[in-house]
Each structure stands twice: as structure tokens, then as C-alpha cells.
C-alpha positions as CSV (number, residue, x, y, z in Angstrom):
1,M,137.7,207.7,233.5
2,G,139.2,204.2,234.0
3,L,137.6,201.3,235.9
4,L,139.9,201.7,238.9
5,E,139.1,205.4,239.3
6,S,135.4,204.7,238.9
7,F,135.7,202.0,241.6
8,F,137.5,204.4,243.9
9,W,134.7,207.0,243.6
10,F,132.1,204.3,243.9
11,S,133.7,203.2,247.2
12,V,133.8,206.7,248.5
13,L,130.1,207.2,247.5
14,I,128.8,204.0,249.0
15,G,131.0,204.4,252.1
16,I,129.6,207.9,252.9
17,L,126.0,206.9,252.1
18,V,126.2,203.7,254.3
19,F,128.1,205.4,257.1
20,A,125.5,208.2,257.4
21,H,122.6,205.8,257.3
22,E,124.0,203.2,259.8
23,G,125.4,206.1,261.9
24,G,121.8,207.3,262.4
25,H,120.8,203.9,263.8
26,F,124.0,203.7,265.9
27,L,123.8,207.1,267.5
28,F,120.2,206.7,268.5
29,A,120.9,203.3,269.9
30,K,123.8,204.7,271.9
31,L,121.7,207.6,273.1
32,F,119.2,205.2,274.5
33,R,121.9,202.9,276.0
34,V,121.0,200.0,273.7
35,K,123.9,197.5,273.4
36,V,125.4,197.7,269.9
37,L,127.2,194.5,269.0
38,T,128.4,195.3,265.4
39,F,128.8,198.4,263.2
40,S,129.6,197.2,259.7
41,L,130.2,199.0,256.4
42,G,129.5,196.3,253.9
43,F,128.1,192.8,254.3
44,G,129.9,189.5,254.9
45,T,133.1,188.8,256.8
46,P,135.6,191.7,257.5
47,I,138.2,192.4,254.8
48,R,141.3,190.5,255.6
49,V,144.7,190.3,253.8
50,G,147.1,188.1,255.6
51,K,147.2,189.2,259.3
52,F,145.7,192.6,258.4
53,K,142.0,192.7,259.2
54,L,139.6,195.7,258.8
55,S,137.9,194.9,262.1
56,R,138.4,196.2,265.6
57,K,136.4,195.8,268.8
58,M,136.2,198.8,271.0
59,G,134.3,198.4,274.2
60,E,131.2,196.2,273.5
61,T,131.0,197.0,269.7
62,E,132.9,195.5,266.8
63,Y,133.6,198.1,264.0
64,R,134.4,196.6,260.7
65,I,134.6,197.0,256.9
66,A,133.3,193.9,255.1
67,W,133.9,192.5,251.6
68,F,130.6,193.2,249.9
69,P,130.4,197.0,249.8
70,V,126.8,197.6,248.8
71,G,125.2,198.3,252.2
72,G,125.9,197.8,255.8
73,F,124.3,197.2,259.1
74,V,124.2,197.9,262.9
75,R,123.4,194.7,264.9
76,M,121.9,195.4,268.3
77,L,121.3,193.1,271.2
78,G,117.7,191.7,271.0
79,E,117.1,193.0,267.5
80,D,116.3,189.5,266.3
81,P,112.7,188.8,267.6
82,T,113.7,185.1,268.1
83,E,116.7,185.9,270.2
84,E,116.4,185.3,274.0
85,V,118.0,187.9,276.2
86,T,118.4,187.3,279.9
87,G,119.8,188.8,283.0
88,E,121.3,192.3,283.1
89,D,121.4,192.5,279.3
90,R,117.6,192.7,279.2
91,K,117.7,196.4,280.2
92,R,119.9,197.1,277.2
93,A,118.3,195.0,274.6
94,F,116.5,196.6,271.6
95,S,113.4,194.4,272.1
96,T,112.8,195.6,275.6
97,Q,113.0,199.4,274.9
98,K,109.9,201.5,275.0
99,T,108.0,201.9,271.7
100,W,109.1,205.5,271.1
101,K,112.8,204.7,271.6
102,R,112.7,201.8,269.1
103,F,110.9,204.1,266.7
104,F,113.7,206.6,266.8
105,I,116.5,204.0,266.6
106,I,115.0,202.6,263.4
107,F,113.9,206.0,262.0
108,G,117.4,207.4,262.7
109,G,118.9,205.7,259.7
110,P,116.6,207.2,257.0
111,L,116.6,210.5,259.0
112,F,120.4,210.8,258.9
113,S,120.5,209.8,255.2
114,I,118.1,212.6,254.4
115,L,119.9,215.1,256.7
116,L,123.3,214.3,255.2
117,A,122.1,216.3,252.2
118,V,121.9,219.5,254.4
119,P,125.6,219.9,255.2
120,V,126.6,218.7,251.7
121,Y,124.4,221.4,250.0
122,F,125.5,223.9,252.6
123,F,129.2,223.6,252.0
124,Y,128.7,223.3,248.3
125,S,126.7,226.5,248.3
126,L,129.2,228.2,250.5
127,S,131.8,227.6,247.8
128,Q,129.7,229.5,245.2
129,S,131.2,233.0,245.9
130,T,130.0,234.4,242.6
131,A,126.4,234.4,241.3
132,A,124.6,235.1,238.0
133,A,123.8,238.8,238.0
134,P,120.1,239.9,237.5
135,V,120.8,241.2,234.0
136,V,118.8,239.9,231.1
137,G,121.1,238.3,228.6
138,Y,118.5,237.0,226.1
139,V,114.8,237.3,225.6
140,E,113.1,234.3,224.0
141,P,111.3,235.4,220.8
142,G,107.5,235.3,221.1
143,S,107.7,234.8,224.9
144,P,105.6,236.9,227.3
145,A,108.7,239.0,228.1
146,A,109.4,239.7,224.5
147,K,105.8,240.7,223.9
148,A,105.9,243.0,227.0
149,G,109.0,244.8,225.6
150,I,111.8,243.5,227.9
151,V,115.2,243.5,226.0
152,P,118.7,242.1,226.6
153,G,120.7,244.3,229.0
154,D,117.8,245.2,231.2
155,K,118.8,245.1,234.9
156,L,116.0,243.5,237.0
157,L,115.2,245.2,240.3
158,V,112.0,243.5,241.5
159,V,110.4,240.3,240.1
160,G,107.1,239.2,241.7
161,D,107.5,239.7,245.5
162,R,111.3,239.5,245.3
163,H,113.8,242.4,245.4
164,V,116.4,240.7,243.3
165,E,120.2,240.7,243.9
166,T,121.0,237.5,241.8
167,W,119.4,235.5,239.1
168,D,118.3,233.0,241.7
169,D,116.0,235.7,243.1
170,V,114.6,236.2,239.6
171,D,113.6,232.6,239.3
172,E,112.0,232.5,242.7
173,G,110.1,235.7,241.9
174,V,108.7,234.1,238.7
175,Q,107.7,230.9,240.4
176,S,106.2,232.3,243.6
177,P,102.8,233.5,242.1
178,G,102.1,230.0,240.7
179,G,101.4,231.0,237.2
180,K,99.6,234.3,237.9
181,P,100.8,237.6,236.4
182,V,104.2,238.7,237.7
183,S,105.2,242.3,238.4
184,V,108.6,243.2,237.0
185,S,110.6,246.4,237.8
186,L,113.8,247.0,235.9
187,L,116.4,249.6,235.0
188,R,117.2,250.4,231.3
189,S,119.7,253.2,230.4
190,G,119.2,254.7,233.8
191,K,115.4,254.8,233.5
192,K,113.1,252.7,235.7
193,L,110.4,250.7,233.9
194,E,107.5,248.7,235.3
195,F,105.8,245.6,233.6
196,R,103.1,243.1,234.5
197,I,103.6,239.9,232.7
198,K,101.6,236.6,232.7
199,P,104.0,233.6,232.4
200,V,103.6,230.5,230.4
201,E,104.3,226.9,231.6
202,E,108.0,226.2,231.5
203,L,109.2,223.9,228.7
204,D,109.9,220.4,230.0
205,D,110.8,218.1,227.2
206,T,110.9,215.0,229.5
207,G,107.2,215.5,230.3
208,L,107.8,214.2,233.8
209,Q,107.6,217.5,235.8
210,L,109.7,216.2,238.7
211,L,109.6,219.6,240.2
212,G,105.9,220.1,239.6
213,E,104.5,223.0,237.5
214,R,107.0,225.7,236.8
215,W,106.6,229.0,235.0
216,D,108.5,231.0,232.5
217,L,108.6,234.6,231.3
218,G,111.0,234.0,228.5
219,I,114.0,235.9,230.0
220,R,117.3,234.2,230.2
221,H,120.6,234.9,231.9
222,F,122.7,233.5,229.1
223,R,123.4,235.6,226.0
224,Q,123.1,234.7,222.3
225,G,126.4,233.6,221.1
226,N,128.6,234.7,218.2
227,V,128.5,231.5,216.1
228,L,127.5,232.5,212.6
229,G,124.9,231.1,210.1
230,I,126.0,232.0,206.6
231,V,123.4,232.2,203.8
232,P,124.6,230.2,200.8
233,F,125.9,232.4,197.8
234,S,125.7,235.5,199.9
235,P,128.5,238.2,200.2
236,A,129.7,236.5,203.4
237,Y,129.7,233.0,201.7
238,N,131.5,234.3,198.7
239,A,134.1,235.9,201.0
240,G,134.9,232.4,202.4
241,L,132.8,232.4,205.6
242,R,130.8,229.3,206.5
243,S,128.0,228.4,209.0
244,W,129.3,227.5,212.5
245,D,132.3,229.8,212.2
246,K,132.7,231.7,215.4
247,V,133.4,235.4,214.9
248,L,136.2,236.9,217.1
249,E,136.6,240.4,215.6
250,V,134.7,242.8,213.3
251,N,136.8,245.5,211.7
252,G,139.5,244.7,214.3
253,S,137.1,245.2,217.3
254,P,136.7,242.1,219.6
255,V,133.1,240.9,219.9
256,D,131.4,239.1,222.7
257,G,128.1,237.7,221.6
258,W,125.7,238.3,218.8
259,A,124.6,241.6,220.1
260,D,128.1,243.0,219.4
261,V,128.1,241.5,215.9
262,K,124.7,242.9,215.0
263,R,125.5,246.4,216.3
264,L,128.7,246.5,214.2
265,L,127.0,245.2,211.1
266,D,124.1,247.7,211.5
267,S,126.4,250.6,211.8
268,N,128.7,249.6,209.0
269,G,126.8,250.9,206.1
270,K,127.9,250.0,202.5
271,T,131.6,249.9,203.1
272,P,133.5,246.5,203.1
273,I,133.7,245.0,206.5
274,S,136.4,242.6,207.8
275,L,135.7,239.6,210.1
276,R,138.1,237.3,211.8
277,V,136.6,233.9,212.8
278,V,137.7,230.6,214.3
279,R,136.6,227.5,212.4
280,A,136.7,223.9,213.7
281,A,138.3,221.6,211.1
282,D,139.0,217.9,211.2
283,L,142.7,217.3,211.0
284,Q,143.8,213.7,210.0
285,V,146.9,212.5,211.9
286,G,147.5,209.0,210.8
287,A,144.4,207.0,211.6
288,V,143.1,209.6,214.1
289,S,140.9,212.6,213.3
290,I,141.1,215.5,215.7
291,D,139.5,219.0,215.9
292,A,142.1,221.6,214.9
293,P,140.6,225.1,215.1
294,S,141.9,227.5,212.4
295,L,141.7,231.2,212.1
296,V,140.0,232.6,209.0
297,S,139.9,236.3,207.9
298,A,137.4,237.6,205.3
299,T,136.5,241.0,203.9
300,I,132.8,241.3,202.9
301,T,131.3,243.8,200.6
302,P,127.6,244.2,201.4
303,V,124.9,244.5,198.8
304,T,121.6,246.4,199.1
305,S,118.9,244.7,201.1
306,V,116.6,244.3,198.0
307,Q,119.0,241.6,196.9
308,A,118.5,239.5,200.0
309,P,116.7,236.2,199.6
310,P,113.4,235.8,201.4
311,G,113.6,235.1,205.1
312,T,117.2,236.3,205.6
313,L,118.5,238.9,208.0
314,V,119.3,242.4,206.7
315,N,121.2,245.2,208.5
316,G,119.4,248.4,207.7
317,Q,119.6,248.9,204.0
318,Y,122.3,246.3,203.4
319,Y,122.7,242.6,203.2
320,F,125.8,240.6,204.3
321,G,124.4,237.1,204.5
322,I,125.3,236.8,208.2
323,E,122.9,235.6,210.8
324,P,123.1,233.9,214.2
325,V,123.4,230.1,213.6
326,D,120.1,229.5,215.6
327,L,117.7,227.2,213.6
328,Y,120.5,226.1,211.2
329,V,120.3,222.3,210.9
330,M,123.7,220.6,211.7
331,G,122.4,217.2,210.6
332,V,119.4,214.8,210.4
333,M,118.9,211.4,211.9
334,D,118.2,208.4,209.7
335,D,114.7,207.0,209.7
336,Y,113.2,210.1,211.1
337,P,110.6,212.6,209.6
338,A,113.1,215.5,208.9
339,K,115.2,213.3,206.6
340,A,112.1,211.9,204.9
341,A,110.9,215.5,204.2
342,G,114.2,216.3,202.5
343,I,115.8,218.5,205.2
344,V,119.6,218.3,205.1
345,A,122.5,219.8,207.0
346,G,122.8,223.5,206.4
347,D,119.1,224.1,205.9
348,K,117.4,226.7,208.2
349,I,114.0,226.3,209.8
350,V,112.1,229.6,209.1
351,S,108.5,229.2,210.3
352,M,106.1,226.7,211.8
353,F,102.3,226.9,211.4
354,G,102.9,230.1,209.3
355,K,104.6,231.9,212.2
356,R,108.3,233.0,212.0
357,I,110.4,231.4,214.7
358,Y,113.8,232.4,215.9
359,S,115.1,229.8,218.3
360,W,115.4,226.1,219.0
361,E,113.4,226.6,222.2
362,E,110.5,227.9,220.1
363,F,110.9,224.9,217.8
364,A,110.9,222.4,220.7
365,R,107.9,224.0,222.4
366,I,105.8,223.8,219.2
367,V,106.7,220.1,218.7
368,L,105.9,219.3,222.3
369,K,102.5,221.0,222.0
370,H,101.7,219.1,218.7
371,P,103.1,215.6,219.1
372,D,100.3,214.0,217.2
373,D,99.7,216.7,214.5
374,E,101.2,217.3,211.1
375,I,103.2,220.5,211.4
376,P,103.4,222.8,208.4
377,M,106.9,224.4,208.1
378,T,109.0,226.5,205.8
379,V,112.6,225.7,205.4
380,R,115.4,227.7,203.6
381,H,117.3,225.2,201.4
382,G,120.2,227.2,199.9
383,V,118.5,230.4,198.9
384,E,115.1,228.7,198.2
385,I,112.2,228.7,200.6
386,K,110.4,225.4,200.5
387,S,107.3,224.2,202.4
388,V,107.1,220.9,204.1
389,A,104.7,219.2,206.5
390,I,106.2,216.9,209.2
391,H,104.5,214.7,211.7
392,P,106.7,214.3,214.8
393,K,107.9,210.9,215.9
394,I,108.9,209.7,219.4
395,I,112.7,209.8,219.5
396,E,114.4,207.4,221.9
397,E,117.9,208.2,223.0
398,K,120.2,206.9,225.7
399,N,121.8,209.3,228.1
400,E,125.3,208.8,229.4
401,F,124.0,206.4,232.1
402,K,122.4,204.1,229.5
403,Q,118.9,205.3,230.4
404,V,116.4,205.8,227.6
405,T,114.8,209.3,227.2
406,R,111.7,209.7,225.0
407,K,110.4,212.8,223.5
408,P,108.6,213.9,220.3
409,G,110.9,215.2,217.7
410,M,111.7,215.4,213.9
411,G,115.2,214.1,214.0
412,V,117.1,217.3,213.4
413,M,120.4,217.9,215.1
414,Y,121.6,221.3,216.2
415,K,124.0,223.2,218.4
416,H,122.9,225.7,221.0
417,N,124.5,229.2,220.4
418,V,124.8,230.6,223.9
419,L,127.4,232.4,226.1
420,S,127.4,232.9,229.8
421,G,125.8,236.0,231.2
422,E,127.1,238.6,233.7
423,T,128.2,237.5,237.2
424,T,128.4,239.3,240.5
425,P,129.9,238.6,243.9
426,R,127.2,236.7,245.8
427,P,125.7,238.8,248.6
428,H,125.1,237.3,252.0
429,L,127.0,234.1,251.2
430,F,126.5,232.4,254.6
431,T,122.8,233.0,254.8
432,Y,122.5,232.0,251.1
433,A,124.3,228.7,251.9
434,L,122.0,228.1,254.9
435,R,118.9,228.7,252.9
436,M,120.0,226.6,249.9
437,S,120.9,223.7,252.2
438,V,117.2,223.4,253.1
439,V,115.8,224.4,249.7
440,Q,118.0,221.9,247.8
441,T,117.3,219.1,250.3
442,W,113.5,219.7,250.0
443,R,113.9,219.8,246.2
444,A,115.7,216.5,246.2
445,M,112.9,215.0,248.4
446,S,110.2,216.4,246.0
447,M,112.0,215.0,242.9
448,N,112.4,211.6,244.5
449,V,108.7,211.5,245.5
450,M,107.7,212.5,242.0
451,G,110.1,209.9,240.6
452,F,108.3,207.2,242.6
453,V,104.9,208.5,241.4
454,R,106.0,208.5,237.7
455,I,107.2,204.9,238.0
456,F,103.9,203.8,239.5
457,Q,102.0,205.8,236.8
458,G,104.0,203.9,234.2
459,R,105.4,207.1,232.7
460,V,109.0,205.9,233.6
461,P,109.6,202.2,233.1
462,A,111.0,200.5,236.2
463,S,113.6,198.8,234.0
464,E,115.1,202.2,233.2
465,A,114.7,203.8,236.6
466,I,116.1,201.1,238.8
467,G,119.7,200.2,238.6
468,G,122.2,198.2,240.7
469,P,125.9,198.3,241.6
470,L,127.1,198.7,238.0
471,M,124.9,201.7,237.4
472,M,126.1,203.2,240.7
473,L,129.7,202.5,239.7
474,D,129.0,204.3,236.4
475,V,127.2,207.2,238.0
476,A,130.0,207.7,240.6
477,G,132.8,207.7,238.0
478,K,131.1,210.0,235.5
479,S,129.9,212.5,238.1
480,A,133.4,212.6,239.6
481,K,134.9,213.2,236.1
482,R,132.6,216.2,235.7
483,G,134.0,217.8,238.9
484,F,133.9,217.5,242.7
485,G,130.9,219.8,242.8
486,T,128.9,217.5,240.6
487,F,130.0,214.5,242.6
488,I,128.9,215.9,246.0
489,N,125.6,217.1,244.6
490,M,124.9,213.6,243.3
491,L,126.0,212.2,246.7
492,A,123.4,214.4,248.4
493,F,120.7,213.5,246.0
494,L,121.3,209.8,246.4
495,S,121.5,210.0,250.1
496,V,118.0,211.5,250.2
497,L,116.9,208.7,247.8
498,L,118.4,206.1,250.1
499,G,116.6,207.5,253.1
500,M,113.2,207.7,251.4
501,L,113.6,204.2,249.9
502,N,114.2,202.8,253.4
503,L,111.0,204.4,254.7
504,L,108.9,202.3,252.3
505,P,106.7,200.0,254.4
506,I,108.4,196.8,253.2
507,P,109.3,194.1,255.8
508,I,113.1,194.0,256.4
509,L,113.5,197.6,255.4
510,D,113.4,200.3,258.1
511,G,109.9,201.3,256.9
512,G,108.7,197.8,257.6
513,H,110.1,197.8,261.1
514,I,108.6,201.3,261.7
515,L,105.2,200.0,260.5
516,F,105.3,197.1,263.1
517,I,106.2,199.6,265.8
518,I,103.3,201.9,264.9
519,I,100.9,198.9,264.9
520,E,102.2,197.9,268.3
521,A,101.6,201.4,269.6
522,I,98.0,201.4,268.3
523,R,97.2,197.8,269.6
524,R,99.2,198.3,272.8
525,R,100.9,195.0,272.3
526,P,103.6,193.7,270.1
527,V,103.0,191.9,266.8
528,S,103.5,188.2,267.4
529,I,107.0,186.8,266.7
530,E,105.5,184.4,264.2
531,A,104.0,187.2,262.2
532,R,107.3,189.2,262.3
533,V,109.3,186.1,261.2
534,I,106.9,185.5,258.3
535,A,107.0,189.2,257.4
536,S,110.8,189.0,257.4
537,Y,110.8,186.1,255.0
538,V,108.4,188.0,252.7
539,G,110.5,191.1,252.9
540,L,113.6,189.1,252.2
541,V,112.0,187.6,249.1
542,L,110.8,191.1,247.9
543,L,114.2,192.7,248.6
544,G,116.0,189.8,246.9
545,S,113.7,190.1,243.9
546,L,114.3,193.8,243.7
547,M,118.1,193.3,243.8
548,A,117.9,190.6,241.1
549,F,115.8,193.0,239.0
550,A,118.4,195.7,239.5
551,F,121.2,193.3,238.6
552,F,119.3,192.2,235.5
553,N,118.8,195.8,234.5
554,D,122.5,196.5,234.9
555,I,123.4,193.5,232.7
556,T,121.0,194.4,229.9
557,R,122.0,198.1,230.2
558,Y,125.8,197.6,230.0
559,W,126.3,194.4,228.2
560,F,123.4,194.1,225.8
561,S,122.7,197.6,224.7
């Protein structure tokens, strides 16, 4: 997305955030008949081009859009503690209002910022007319669900205390017991089955737990994809197939996921089998290299399973050399343990700590649980199984917003092999949207609170968490590029953040003013003008320092990284 487009979406974002926040102050002031002198989006003088000026006075209030877009203000009569108000205007001055009225006028800004998220999430949820069906697409190997016997294709009926209609209900049912065993009722081939499963803590590779503790049974809505891993020198390899080919047809039958591929291979027997795959290939056009998918057909003659190398997948009594691509290494990062251990692209991770693993999630969970340990592993290199021991290393990577993420890893690169699961028309759409408007707003508040906590704990460096206008410009442009749904969800989240930041008890912010009002209510007399003026200067210095810090972070993030 170009700079002009990003600036457009940045202007839309800031305009809505500021309008909602200042609108809260404005509406409460008007409700209590306080005289509002100026309602401004942006700081500084009104935008003016020739005789055209984005400013208009209607009644007693001037409404304007100013040059500096980051922020805005509502100026009320008597808001400045040093301002003298006389005559009839005294009744309508902010400073002469009762304590509770002044509290609500100030609190109105943060309140409206937070409440803006409610209609945004409501209308977004209302647009989600289809939902993920409560059908298991994949069961994580080694998970509680796998050990209990749940399999892909099971239709969930009850999870925990929830009668499920969509996958959202499944997740809520898993979380509601807080880590205690979960009752699961499901339908399999027309037969109702009952399970009681104790979940494990959900994998969080950030380690920040912004939503608190969450729990996992190991059931997934997505399905295992039909991207192939091809064992070197196997019948499939000799027929021309390669790892990361995506199979489209087996013996002329279209396939949709690994379950279809495995079923057709298992039932094939010893006869030759034909596969049609799509392969991504780099096509050089002048100085430009582009991905040009090509179709490849191959006929594979299986051999008996006794000829299969150790650790490879067999289908009944026969061996094709075809596996799902999970745990195949796409590449290794320089200066990281995997490369030092001799792992190369095309190798497959077979086991860790002597236990066979089957997915990258299993791999990540083990690494996260043993960040300081040397992890014994077996890796298939070609057709040879070799043993290595690797000590994880903290991997620092920058996300698309130039923020650094840190997590223990080995430096292996891979591609997830997943397909979307079944969908269903969303039942009770209106009530769902109402519920989610509250749930998502509360979730945004919880995540922001935990974000503050993690900064104060030192688990998230302030230099990475705090950004200024350039970061906002980048966030606005990139979220809009992902789609309008992403943009408005980000808008709602940032609006909640803006409201909560303004409630911090820092002089000059709304929270500082609220603190003085609370002190006044307790003492039954106002804080002295001298104290408020000094506090304003202190707040101005703190806010100026914060803004300078944010600008500095922007400059180092976008110019020196």
C-alpha cells in the first residue's frame, strides 16, 4: 500500500478515535449545560487553503479540523483554573459545576472511547453470517483429546457446560472450567459417545498470556492439508514427486485434505497409483522471479512395507514414500542451533526426547517447555536416521510492524499444512452479535491491562511497545490492506487502548483531572490553583517526554532497523 493510501486510512483512524473521545466530553458538557467554546479535531490552527477554512461557528461553539491530526480537544468555559469567569457565564462555566458533573464531563471522553468498541464489534459480528461448524477437523497427536480417542470428523454436541452450535461454543466450553476436566459429548457415525478429558495449558509462544491462562484439549477446527512430504529415493520420489507438492487427484478422484489421500493410499493395495499434483516453481522473467505453479502427473508403483526406511509412513502392507509434509524442514536460519547440528532443508524431525512427534505444534511445545535444556532428537536425513542434541536459542524476529518478538527456537523454517474446516450458517446472528460486542470489548480491555502489566514487569520493552504517529500510520495502512474487517477490529482495539491510557492518573490527561476531582470530593474543597498549575506543568513534561520517546522509537524502528 502506498504512502498516500496509508495516510488516508491513518486520517480515518485518527479522526474516528478523536471524534469519539472528544465527543464524550462534548456530549456530557452539553448535557449539563456547560458552555463549550471549541470542538477541535487536531491541534493548532484550523486547516485553511486560500479562502476555504475547515472551521465554522454554530451557536456558541466553534467546530474545526486543525493541521496537526494526532489528537483533539474540547475547550469549555472555565476549564482553565486561572481563568476568571464573571456574570451570567458563571452558571455555565466548567469550574462552577458540581463535583459529580465535572467528573462525568471528564470521564465521558475515556468512556466513549471504550464504548466505541461495542458498536464496532457488534456490526462486525453481524456481518459474520457463517461460522465454523463444531466438527473436529484435526486432533493434535499426543494431546488429551488424542489420548481419549477423539478423531477427525467427530461432531461435537456438548463441551463442558455448553451445548455447541458453532466452534465458538466449543472454545468457551473448554475454557469455562478453568483447567478442570471437561465433559465432551459427540456424534460419530450416528453413535453418541461421552468423554471426560483434562485439558493442558494452551501453547503461547509469546509467553505473555495477554488473555490470561487458557486451556487446550488438542482438537482443532482446521483439517490437515494435502501438501506432500516425499521420502528421498522412495517409489514416489523415483516417479518424480517432490516434497511440498500439493496433491489434487489420486487415481482421478479429487482430494480435499490428507484424510482423503491416506484413505485412497490405504485402499489401493499393490497396484500402481496415479497422482496429479501442483508444484510451485520459480519462473525467471528477465530480472524478475515469479511463482509459476505447474501441474505434474506421476504413476507410482508401491513396494512392500518391509522395504520402507525406518520412521516412514506405510499404508497397510505397502510403501509409497508419501507422507504429510508436517515436520519436513523447509530451511534453516544462519547462526542458529539447527544449522550447527547439520540439519538441512528436506530433513524431517522424527522424535524428541525419544518420543515420536507428528506436528510442528508438538515440536514448539517441547521447545517452549525446555528452553534451557539440551534436547535429544532424531532426524531423517535422506533415508538415514541420525541423532542430534540441540540446545534452543532465543530467536528475535521483527513482525510486520517492526516490533521484535522473542521466543526459544532452533532456527528451523517450516510451512503449516492446514485447510479450513467445515462451516455452517450462524444461528441466532443478532444475539450472537450483541454478545460478541460485549465479549470482544471486555477482551480488548483485558489484553490492554495485561499489556500494561507486562511493560511494568519488563517482559515487554517499552521501546517496542510504545509507538508514535509513524507506527500508527503503518498500522492503519497495513490493517486496511488486509481488509475492512481487520481495519475496524484494529480501530476498536485502539479505541479501547486510548480510553484506558487517558484514565491513567497523570496530570493533563483525563485521569489526572479525575484524580483531582476525587481528592476534592474527599476533602470537600478544591485543590488549590497553585497545585493544579504545578501539576499541569509536571503533566506537560511527562506527556512531552512520552511523545518524544514515541517519536524516537518511530525513528529507530523505521529508519535505523
